[in-house]
N, C-alpha and C positions, 0 to 999 in steps of 0.2 A: 504494500500500500504506500503510495508515494515512493520514496526511496527505501522504505522498510520492507524487509522480507522475513518470512518465517516458514518453517517446514514442520508439518506434523510427523509423528512417528511413522516408520515404514511398516506396512502390513505385509508380512511374509507368507508365502505359500498359499495365496488365495487369488481367485479371479473376481471375487466380489468383496473388495475391501470396505470396511466400515471404520470410520474414525471417531465420531462423537467427541471431537476435541474443540476446545476454545482457543483461538489465537487472538491475542489482544494487541492492538496498536494504539499508541497515543498520538493524536493529531489534532490540530486546530482546523476545523472545516468551515467553509462557507455554508450557506443554506444548501440542503441536500440537492436541490435542482442544479446548483452550480458546482457541486463537489465532484472530485475525480472518481473514476470507476475503480472498483477493486478487481484486480486481475488474479485469477486462480489458474495455475498450471497443473496439469496432471502428467505424472511420469510413471513408467513401469520400471521398478527397481530391479536391476540385474547385478550379478557379481562383477561382470566386466564393464559393460557400457549400458547406462540407463537409456530407455527409449521414451521420447516425447510422445504422449498420447493426444494431447490437445490442451485447449485453454478455454476459459469462459470469463467474460467481463460482467460485473454486477454493478448496476447503477445504485448509488446510495439513496436515490428516491424510493427504491424498493425495500430499503432497510426497515426493520422494526425499531421504532423509536421508544426507548425506555425513559422513565421519568428521573431515575437516579441510579448511581452506582450500587446503592443498597438493594434496589430492585433486581439488578443483575446478579448480585451475590446471593440473593435469596432464592433464585430460580432453581427448580429441580429439573431433571430430565423430562418429566411429564409436562412441565410448563413450556419448555422449549418445543417439544413435539406438538403441543397444542397450537403453537404459532405457525407451524409448517403448513403450507398449502401447495397446490399444484404450481403456482408461479415460482416456487423455490426450486423446482426441478428445472435445471438449465442444460440445454444441449451444448456440448463442448465441440470445438472445431480446431482444425490444424492451422489453416491459413486464413480462411474466411468462413463466415457463418454458413452452415449447411454442408460442409465437407467432412464433418466428424461422424462418429458412429456410436454415440452414447450420450448419457445424461449424468449429471452430478447434482446431488441435493446439497444446496448451500444456503444457509440463512445468515444474514448480516444484521447485527444489532448495533444501534448507536446509543451511547450513554453519555449524558453531559457530565462534566467534571464538577 
């Protein structure tokens, strides 16, 4: 996000990886309509050379707006799953939208400081 990058853990020996991880970025943002997109890249981890599977961009206009950091910290897994809708399933692509072969479920939440 911006110049910040993070990587979740590697899911080994599976063709259906599930992460259920939270990656936190600190940033000062303009109104969501003017905010930069979040880029998510998907890679297949191999012992010798990792393979790029695709990417997806998420508009912060689609983010779930939370009222406070306390609301974020009090969330349970069931709370987060309750926020997920079909719009959070995103088709990933290699070079341009439409050329990929899969979807990724990604939910972005914005929390004021």
